N, C-alpha and C positions, 0 to 999 in steps of 0.2 A: 766357456769363454770364447768370444768371437775375436777376429783379428783386430777390430777397432779398439776393443777393450784392452787387448794385449799391448797394442801400440801405445795406448795412453798410459798403461802401467809401467812399461819398460823404459822409464825415464828416471833420472835422479829424483825429481820431485815426486813422481808417482810412487817409487819404491820407498822413499822417505815417509810419505803419507801412510803407506801400508804398515811400516814398522811403528809409526806413532800411534796408529789406530789400536794395535794390540789385538788380543783374541776376542772373538764375539761368540759367546756360547749359546745364546738363545735368539729366537726370532725377534723378540722385543728389542733386544740389544742391537740387532742388525737394523731394524726399522728406525730406531733412534739415531743410529750412525748415519744412515742414508739421509735423513732429514737434516742432521747437523752439517754434513758435508755438502749437500745441495745448497743449504742456506749460506755456506761459506763461499759459494761461487764455483765449486768444482764441476767439471763437465759430467754429464750423465754416464758416459763411457768410463771415465775414471772412477766415479763413485761405484758403479756396478762392479768394476774390476777389484777395487781394494776391499769392498765389503765382502764380495764373493770369496776372495783369497783369505780374508780373516776368518771366515767361517770354515773354509776347507782346512786351514792350518790346525784348527782345533780338532777336526776329525782325523787329520793325518798323524797326529801325535801317537795314535795307537800303532801305526805302522812304522813311523820314522823317528819316534821319540823327540829329543830336543832338536834334531836336524830339521824337523818340520817348520820351525820358526824362521828359517831362512830360505825355504823352498817355495816354489810356485806349483800350482796344480790346476788340472781340470777335474770336474766331478767324475767323469768317466775314467780319466786316467788314474785317479786316486783309487777308485774302486777296483781297478784291474791291476794295480801295481803290486809287485812282490814286496812284502814287508822286509825291512832292512836286515833283520836278524836272519831271515831265510836267504836273502840275497847274499849275505856274507858267507853262509854255508856253501852255497853254489860256487861262489868265488874261490873258497878254500879248496874245492875239488879241482878247479882249473889250475890253481897254483901247485897243488900236490902232484898234478900230472905233468908239471914242467911247462905249462902254457904261459907265455909272456905277453901275448896279444890276442884279443878277441874281437870279432865283429858282432856287435849286438844289433840284430836285425829285427826291427819292430821294438825299439827301445822304450816306447811310451814316455812317461815323464822322467825316466832315468833311474828307476829303483834298482834294477839289477846292475846297471853300469856303475852306480855308486858303490855297490859291494865289490865289484871287480877292481875299480880304480883305487878303492881303499886299501886293497892288498897289493898295490903296485903293478897291476896288470894294465897294459895299454889297451884302450878301448876305441874302436871305430864304430860309432853308433849311427843308426839311420831310422827314420820314421816317415811313413807316408803322409802323415798329416802335418801341415805347415805349423799350426799353432802348437801342437804337441812337441814337434821337434824344437821349436823355439824355447819352449818351457824346459825341455830336457837340457838344452844348451845352457840355460841360466843355472839350473840345478847342478850341473857338472862343471861349471866355470871355475870353481876353486881348484880343480886338478890341472888347470892350465893346458899345456900342449900334450899331456898324457891322454887326454880324451878329445876326440873330435865328434861333432854331431852334424849330420847332414839331413836335409829334407829330400826324401826320395824313396823309391820302392826297394824292398829287400832284394828282389830279383835282379836289380840293376847295380847292386853294390859291388865294388871291386874288392875281391878277397885275396888278392895277390900278396898282401903284406901282413896277413894274420895267421896265427897258429891254429885257431879253432873258432867255432861259431856258437852263438847263443840266439835262440829264436823264441819269439812269443807271438805266434800268428794272431791276427785280429779275428776274434771269434764272435764279435758283436757288430751291429750296424755302426756305420760311421757317425761321429758326433762327439760333443764334449760334455753333454748332459745325459739325458735319458737315452739309453740304448737297449737293444734287445739282442738275444742270442740268435745266431744263424746256424744253419746246418753245416756240416764239415765240408760239403762241396762248395760252400760260398766263403770259406776262410781266405784270408789274404796275409801272406802268400798261401797258395794252395797246399793241401796236405801232401800231394804227390811230390811237389817241388821241395817241400821241407824234408820229407823222408829221403828223397834223392840226394839232397845236400848232406844229410847225416851219413849216408853211405860213403860219400866222397870225402868227408872231412870229419875229424873229431869234433864233438859238440854236444849241446843239450837243447831240448825243446820243452818249453813250459806249456802244459795242456791242463784242461779242467780235470778234476779227480774222477768225474763220471765218464771220461772218454771211453769209447767202445773198445773193449779189450781185444776184440777180434781184429782190429786194425793195427795193433801194436806189432811192429816187425819182430822177427825171431832173433835178430842179432843185436838187440839193444838191451840195456838195463832199464827196467821200469821201476821208478821210485815214487811211491805215494807218500805225501807229506801231510801231517796234521800239526796244528799249532793251537795250543790251549783248548783242545777239545773239538776243534773244527778241522775237517779234512779240506785242505785249501788248494792242493794242486798235485798233478802228476808230472814228473820230469822224465823224459826219455834221454838216456845218455848213450853216446856212440863212440867208437874208436877207443883211444887210450883213456877217455874219460869214463868208460864203462868198466866196472871192476870185474876181474877175472872170476868166472864161476858164479856170478850174481846176475840173475835175470828178474828177480822180484825182490823188492825192498820196501819196508814200511818205516818211515822216519817219524818219530813221535817227539814233539817239542812241547814242553810245558815250562813257561818262563825261561830260566837259564839252564834248565835240565833237558838233556837230549838222550834218547835211546833209539836204537835201530835194530830191526830184525831183517835178516837177509836170507835168501834161498836161491837155489839154481832153477827153481820152477815153482808153479803153484803147489801148495801143500795139500795133501790128502786130508779131508775132514776125518775126524774121529767119529766113532759110533755114538748114537744117542744112548742115554742112560737115565735112570730114575732121578727125580728131583732130589738133590742133596742139600746139605746145610748152606751152600753158597751158590749164588748165580753170578756169572762173570759176563760183562758186555765188552767184547773186543773193541779197541780203538778203531775209528773209521778207516785209518790208513791200513791197518791190519786186515780189515774186511775187504777193502778194495784190492789189496795185493793178494788176496786169497791165501793168507798165511794163518788162518784161524787154527788149523790143525797143529801147526808148530807151537802156538801158544797153549792150546789145550793139553798137549802132551807135557809141557813144562809144569802145568798146574795139576796134573793127574785128573783131568776133567773130561767129561763127555759132552756131546751136543745135548741141549735140552730138548730139541725137536729137530728133525731133518729140515734143512733149508732155512732155519731161523738162527740168526747170529747171537744166540745166548748159549753159554756153557754152564755146566753145573758140576759141582764136586763136594766132597765132604772134608777134604784137607784144608786146613787154615792157611792157604797159600794165595798170594796175589802177585801182580806183575805190573810194570809200567805200561804194558800193552793192553791192559783191561781196566775197567772199573768194576770193583767187586762189591757184592751185596750179601750180607748175612740174612738168610731167610728166617723171618719170624713164623709165618704161617701162611696157608692158602686161605683166601677169603672168597665169598661168593662173587662171581663175575657180573651178576645182575646188578644194575646201577642202584636200584632202591635198596636191595639187601646189602650192597657194598657200602652205601652211605650210612645205613644203620650200624654196620659193624665198625666203621671208622669213628662214628660218634661214641659208641660204647667204649672205644679205646682212647677217647679224648684226643684224637689227632686233628689238629687244626692247620698244620703246615705239612704239605704233601708234595714230594717230587713225583711226577708221573712219567714213566717211560713205557714205551710200547714197541713191540716187534711182532709182525705176523698177524696183527688184528687191525680192523678198520675202526680206530678210535682217534678222536680229536682230543688230545689232553686238555686243551683250554675249555672245550665244551663239557667234558667229563668233570673237570674241576668245579664248574658252575653248578652242575647238577648234583654234585656230592654235598654242597652246602656245608663245607667243613667248618667245624667249631672245636676248640680245645687248645690245650697247652702243649701237647706232644707233637713230635715230628717224625716222619718216616718216608720211605720210598715205596711207590706202588709200581710193580712190573706187570704190565698187561701183555699177555702173549698166548701162545697155543701150545698144548702138550697133548700128544696122542690124539690129535684131531679135535680137542675141546678147548674152549677158551678158559683161561685161568687168570686170577688176580693174586699176585704174590706180594705180601707185605714184608718189607725188608728194611735193613739199615745199611748205609754205605760203610764200607770198610776202608779205613785209612784216609 
């Protein structure tokens, strides 16, 4: 969204038109809406704005639920926004630490500020992009004077009146649509400035889950977060927001259920062992936090192979920190022989997972030419230096 579109939209008539338009779920619906609105005499900027927002509100429902129906977005802002359920968890940590005011530096469209304000925490938000700041101000307007939003640089924000800080450095090129990732030395604000601020003030910084672990300061808590099977972010907590004795944490969220694994440091991996009756795939947050060993010991499991994040065991145990599979048998890893074996077993529906092998599951699925009424999971991996195909069933 450009400033001309936003200006056209942020009027009583523009917002009313958006609400009347309702959700647009398909490209064809959007095209028909454009034609109808242009024929009715609305300006190109307003039509582009309301149709774009109607499409984005549909996509935003996955992150913001029913709140999306009264919010505004940019495409890039929505992609980078923290989903509201996770923002509420971050806010809960601030409240538990006795924080009553937070500077949200790089607030984006206001996702994290919504979580903070929703728990009664006063927020002073700032964003370097004018359109994004205006959209955040609109999204946060229901909280009245409890939230302020300014257009400006994080580095220039006045922090004199806040207890703590929340940072989400821009890790992509500027823009409201298609953007690309940039290296850490091009982030805004810079990583050195962010880490310097975390040393001076209690706070948290949201980073990508693949952030270079070598750059994580020693005196912060590093919490990797997964939601519904996807590892979505790494948060570094400092000062009184970092829990005593915790330097590594894996937070696993599935729907309304939440589990967390914490440790004072990376966990030592367990030794490899022979293939057992079960294979366990650790959650992505557990892998990123390097807490596989902690989970393995709880399952009485060993590594399936060194350096590959699969565990194996004979005990009928599972955990919210893994996906567990009961092994049926080992099949030939050669594609033609594997296809024949699957046809013999009448398997037509196959979940394909892989670790440690150069396999494209989509390409493999095509080559297997699956037919049949049965279903299973195929685990492609390496054991003792050789490629293996394990036919298995999900547990639980």
